[in-house]
Structures are given as structure tokens and as C-alpha cells.
N, C-alpha and C positions, 0 to 999 in steps of 0.2 A: 212241554209242547208235542203233540202228537201229529200225525199227518205223514209217518214215514212208512207205515205198514206196508209191506210188499214192494218198496221201492228198492232198485239197485242204486248202490253208492260206491263211488271211489274216493278214497282218501289216499293222497300221496304223502310220503313221509310219515307213515302211520305206525312205524315200528317203536317210536319213542315220542317224548315230549308232548306238544301240543296235539299233533296229529294222532297219537295213540289214545288221548282223551277223547278227541272229536270222534274218532272210529268207535270206541266203547260206546259213547253216548248215543250215536246215531243207531247203532245196533240195539241198544236199549230201547230206543224209540219205535223199533220195528223194521228198520232198514237192513238189507242184505249188504253187507260191507266187503269191498276189496281192500284189503290191508297191503298197500304198496311198501315196498322198501327198495332202499338202493343196496346196501350191503349187509345189514344184519338179519339173516334168516331166522335165527334163533329168537330174536326179539319180536320180529313179525309174527311168528309161529306162536309165541307166547300170547300175543293179543288175540289172535284167532281162538286160541283154545280158552282164553277167558271169556270172550264172548260166547262161545258155544258151551262153555260151563253154565252160563247164565241163561241158556235157551235161545241164543240169537244164532243168526247165520253169517258166517264170514269165510273168506278164503285170503290166502296170502298170495302175493305176486312180486316177483323182482322185476325191476327195469331200471335202466339208466336213462333218465328222461331226457338227457341231453342228445340221445339217439332216436330219431323220429320212429324207426322201425320197431324200438322195443316199447314206444308209447303206444304203437299200433298193437302190439302183443298184449299190452296192458288192457286195451279196450276190448280185445278178443277175449281175455280171460274173464272180463267182467260180463260180457254178454253169454259167454257159456254157462256161467255160474248164476246169473239172475235174469237173463233174458232181455233186459234193458237197463241202461244207466241214466237215471233222471237226476243226478246230483254228481258233481265233481267238486271236492275239496281239495284244492292244491296248496298243500302245506309244505312240501319238500324244499328244503333248501340249503345251501352250503355257505360258511363263513370261513375265510382264510384272511385273517386280519394281519396287518403289518403297516408300518411307516409308508406314506404314500411315495416319497422319493427313492425308497428302496424296495417297493413291491415288485416282485418279479412278473413279467409279463404272463407267464403260465398261470400265477395265482389270480390275475386279472381275468384271464381268459376263462379258467375253470369256473369260478363264480358266475361270471356271466352266462357262460354255457348252461349250467345247471339252473341258476335262479332266474335268468331271463329267457334264453332259448328254450329252456326246458318247458317253462310256461307257455310259451308259443306253440310247441309241439303238442302240449296238453290241451290247450285252448282250440287249437285247429282241429285236432283228431277227434276229441270228445265233443266239440261245438258241431261239427259236421254231422256226427252220429245223432245228436240230440236234434238238430234242425230236421234230419231224414226222419227221425222218430216222431216229430211234432211237438216236442217241448222239452225242457230241461232247465237246469240253473247251475251256476258256477260260483264258487266262493274262493278267491284268492287270498291266501295269508300273507300279507305284506308287513311292514315295519314303519313305525313314527320315525325313524332314521331316514326314510325316503323323503321326509319333508324337512327334518331337522337333523342334519348329518351328525356324524361323530368321528373323532380322531381315530386313526388307523383303520378305517373300514371304507375307504373310497369305492372299492369293488362292490361290496355288499350293499352300500348305500345308493350306488348308481344302479344296481340290479334293481332294488326294491323301487326306486323311482321309476324305472323303465316299466316295471310290473304295473304299477299304478296307471300309467298311461295306457298299457296294453289292456288293462281292465276296461278302461274308458272306450278305446277304439273297438274292442271285440264286442263290447255292449251294444254299440251303434249298429254294427254290421250283422250280428246275430239276432237283433230285434226283429220282428215282436215275438220270435218263437223262444228264444233262449234268453234269460237274465243272467248278467254278469256283474258281480259286485266284490268288494275287497274289504279286508280288515286290516287296519295299520295298526299293529300291537305295539305296546310299550314294554314295561317292566313288569315280568311275571314271575311268581314264585315257582321255584322248581329246584330240584336237587341239583342240577347244573348251575344255577345261581349260586348256591350254597358252596359249589366248589370253586367257582370263579372269582367270587366277591367276599371280602371279609365283612364280619357284622358292621363294621364302621362304614365301610364303602356302600353297604345295602342302605344303611341309616341315611347316608348323604343322598342316595338316589331318591329314597323315599320322600325325602324333605322337599324335593323339587316336585312332588306329586300333589296336586291340590287335595285329592280324595285321601292322601295321607297312608296309602298302603300300596303294595304291589297287586297286580291282578291275579285271578284264579283261572286255571285251565278250564274249569266248568263254566266259567263266564264266556269264554270263547266257544264253546260248544252250544251254549245257548244262543249266541248271536249268529252262528252257523246255520243252526236250526231256523231261525227267523229268516235269514236271507236265503235258505235253501227251500222254504216253504212258502205257500200262497198267501201267507200272512204280510209278505213284503211284495205282493204280486204286482205292485206298481212303481217299484224302485229297480232301477238298473243303472248301470255305469257309474256307480258310487263306490269311493273307498273311505270308509268312516274310521276315523282315529279312535282307537281304544286304549287308551292309556293313562286313564285317570285325570285327565285335563291338563298333562305336563305341556304338550304341544298344542298351540292354538294358531290358526289361521284364518 
């Protein structure tokens, strides 16, 4: 899918995982990409160098999205690099799993601060800039555990459930200028999954997925490009479950 030539894009959490793939693919589609990172400068710079080696445009920018001033700095960096930001892909998130009854309040607060308050800052800062510029789109990366919770992740699941409602409310208030949608992701193939799950555990998880496999990062990029383009020009306020059919509502 084309249509991103000359557009400025910010991808939060783009130094690794799904954010990295989305940043690479949007750059390949013609966008100028701000590769946001929280802590891994080397990994973010490696993404920038990969994009530039392929003939694309990218800059790296560090920000703690739980801090509003740093999100404002992220917007400033994007405007300086590309003149205008027309798409925000909010992928940054933190997971600090643990049993609910033993979960430290600090772990609860940090996950909520990053995953929900951080999203609030990004939506408000970038949403205002897009409204003032006359248009734009936001794609929030959520999780199917916002709908069907999991053990030892009360903070993470609650943060993603809040993100889904934030997507809906922001879409109502930023319309008709800015569209806001989300993707609630399920089990996706990655090196991290291979580290955290044994082959037997992966097989058990896949058995619960009607499509019979894990998702692929490239499929997330395709969905992001759809929701970030005029192909989805009459869709806003939606969080689409993207998990191979495991969670149904």
C-alpha cells in the first residue's frame, strides 16, 4: 500500500519488536519516520541506519512518554525533521508481570504511567498538532488481553483496556479532523516469544487460535498502513482485534 510518500510519521517504541517493523515498513512506503525509543539508543539508531541504507528517511528521538514535556519534545523533533506529522503509531508499552495479590504499587503505577498516561500525552500532544494542521491519523497498538485478561498481568491488561476506551473517546473529540483507531494484538512470532515460551507452550497457545498459527509483524504493518491511510477514511474510534480469531466478542 502506497500513499505515505512525503508524510511525516512518529512510531513510539520503534527500537524493537513490532514498532521496529512498523517503522521499517512505513519508511519503505515513503514516509519520513521518527524512531522513538525509551532507553535503547543503539537499537533505535540501528533502525534509523537500516532505513537510511535502503534509501529512506528517519531520525531517532528519545523520550519518556510518561512525561508530557518529553512527548512535546518528541513532536518538536518530528516537526523539525519532516515539517508535519500526519500519522502517529503508538506502540510503546511496558510489562511488569506478577501475581495480583503480591503486585507492588510501584509496578502498577509504572505500567499505568507508561501504557495509559503515556498514551494520553501522545494523543493529546500529537492530536492537537494534527487538528491545527488540518488532518492526521493515530493508530494505537493495544492487546487482546484488554478484552480477555491473563494471569499475572492485572496492570498491563488494565492499561490496555484503558487505552481502548481512550482510543474511542479521543476519536469522538478529534473528529472530523483526526481519525483514531487501534489494533488489539494477540500472539505474534518473535525472538522474545522464543525466549519466553517453550515449544510446547507455543504449541498450546497456537492450538487456541482458530487460524492455527501466530501472527507476523508484517501483518501488523499492513494493518497500520491501512488505518493510517485514506483507504480507511470512514473508520474511526475502533479497536480491531488482530489475534487469529482467539478472542471473540
